[in-house]
Structure formats: C-alpha cells, structure tokens
N, C-alpha and C positions, 0 to 999 in steps of 0.2 A: 504494500500500500504506500502510495506516495502522496503526502499531504504538503501542499505548498501554501504558505501564508500569503494572503492577498494584501497588497500594499495599496491603501487608499490613494487615489489621485485627486489633486486639487487643480482646478482650472487656473489659468493665468489671471483671469478677471477676479476670481475669488482671492487669489494671492495678493493682487494689487489692493483690493478693498481692505483686506486684513492688515496690510502694511500701512495704509493710510490711517486706519483706526488706531493702530498701535502708535504711530507717530503723533497723532492728535492727543492720545492719552498721555504720552510721555511729555508733550509740551504743556498740557494742563497740570500735570504733576510737578513739573519744573517750576511753572509760574505760581501755582497756588501753595505748594508745600516746600519745595527745596529752597527756592530763592528767599522766602521769608525766614525759614528756620535756620538756614546756614549762613546767609549773607545779609540778613535784615533788609532785604529789598522786597517790597510788597506792592507790585504794580496794580493788583486788583483790589487790595484792601481786605481780601478774604483771610490772608495770613494773620493779620491783627485780630480779626473777628474770631478766628479759630485758636488764638493764643500762640501761634507758631513763632511770631517775631520775638517773643520772650525767650525762645530757645536759641537764638543766634548767639555766637560767641561774643559779639559786642554787647548785647543785652545782659548776658551772664556776667561778663567782666564788670559792667556798670553796676549790676546788682551786688556783686561781691565788694566792689569799692565802697558802695553806699553802706554795706553791712559793717565794714571795718572802720570807716572814717566817720567821726561825729559830724553832724550837719551844723552849718553855721547860720542858716537862714530860717526864719520862722515859717515862711510859706514854702513848702518843699515841692509843690507840684506833684507829679506822678512818679512814684518810685517802685521799682521791682526789687524784692528781697527774696533770695532763695535760702531756705533753711532745710535742715535734715533733723527729724525727730528720731533719735536712736531707738532701736528695738527695746521694748520694756523700759523706756526712758521718758524723759520729759524735757521741755525747753520753754523758756519765757522770752518774749521779745517785746521791748518797751519803747515808747515815744515820750519825750518830755513835752508837756503841753501846759498852757496857761488856762485858767478858768474861762469857759465859753469858747475856746478854740474848737474848730470842727475838723473831723477827719472822715473821709470816705474810704472804705477798704473792701478788699475782696481777697480771700485766700482759698487755695485749693490744693488737694493732695493728688496722688496718682490713682485715686478711687478708694483709698483706704480710709475708714472712719477713724477719727481721733477725738478724744475728750478735749473740750476747749472751755476755758474760763476767760472771757474777755473782761478785764477789770482795771481799776485805777487805784493808785496809792497816793495820798496827799504828801506834798513836799514837806520834809522836816518831821513827819510823824514817826514816832518811835513805838507806838502802841501796837503795831501790827494790823491796824485797821486797813481794809480795802473795800472798795465798792464794785460789785460785779455788775456788768452791763448785760452779759449773755453767758449762760452756761448750757452746753449742749454736747452731743456726740454727733459729728458730721464729717463729711469728706470735703465740703466746701461751704463757704459762708460769705455773704455780701451784705453790706449795710453802711451805716454812718453813725457817728455819735458826737456829742458835744461834751467836752471835759467838764465835769461837775466841780472841779477844783484844780488849783495848780498842783502839778505832780507828774508822776509817770503813769501812763495808760497803755495797755496793750493786751497781749495774748499769752496764756499759759496753755500749752498743748501736752497731753499725756498719750503715749503710744503703748497700747497693751498687746501689740502683735510681736511676732518673732522676727520681723523685718524692719529695717530702717525705712522711714516714710519721708519722702521729699515734700516740702510745702513751698508753694510760690505765693508770696504775700505782695499785694499791690496796694499802696497807700497814697492818698493825695489829701493835702490840706495844710493846716497850720500846726507845725510840730518841729521838734529837733529829735533826731535819732538818738536814743539812749542805747539801743542794741540788745544783744543777748544778755540775759541775767541768769 
C-alpha cells in the first residue's frame, strides 16, 4: 500500500491577499503598540489610551527619576511612578501636601489584587494619628482627594501573594514627592 500525503495548494491570488493582510496587521501593530511602548511615539493616540506610552524607556526613566528625587514645585503636573510591592510584603508611598491641596490619581497592578489604605498623617504629629480616605482590596483605583490637613498623604499597599506585584501610580496636582516610606 502506498499512501502519499497530499500537499494543499494555494493560488497566487490567495497568497497575495494573505501577504497584504499580514503587512497591514504588522503596520497596525507597529503604529499602535510598538512605537508607543518602545519609542514613546504615538501617532494615533491609541498608545496613550491603552497605557502603552508609560512602558517606553523614556517614561520609565522619568518615573524612576521622579521616584528618587524630591520634587521642588508645589504643582507637579502629571507624574508616573513605578513601584514593586514585594511578595508577602508591603510598601507606602507618600506626597507632602498642604491643607486643601488637591490630587488626582490612578494606580494599577498587573491584574493582581492588593490591600490598599489611602491615608494622610498630619505634619508634626507624634501620636500616630492618621486619616484614611479609602480602604479596599483592588487591582486598580482612580479618584481624587483634597488634603484635610498639612502633612503626608498617600498609599499603603499590602501584597498577600507569592509574587512581587508591579504598581504604576499616576498622580497630578499640588504636592511634593515624599517617596517610599
């Protein structure tokens, strides 16, 4: 018995159509994903909408610089801060704010839920008092708040998983970076 495998044939027209479709998909991927994420170039605006421009080396370097250098201006504009909450660990990130200063924020993880307590501590207080603005378990949070008093205000995250969890924090408003605590 002689069995020969049949090899499917594709017409030249079908091959040309598939090549055109593959080329178009490659161009869309380059324009919408690769350029914003790798080169911080976003000709369509979709890269920013999808959060890909925050992944570019320039944005990461700027976020790391902001994380390590104290701010000097009260109105900080939009800042990206990258943090890592260690497995079975915690981290606090604070902003120095004056009473009635406002901040708009958004933070997100890689999809992993974290316990978060967003709170403030009055300047000069030694009693241990703090005021919580939000306590939750979530993978992302977005909002704004006005400082109830002069002092540090920010986030405490607790990671109860076996893996480190990255957090991207975006803040805008009136503050000076106090940093990790």
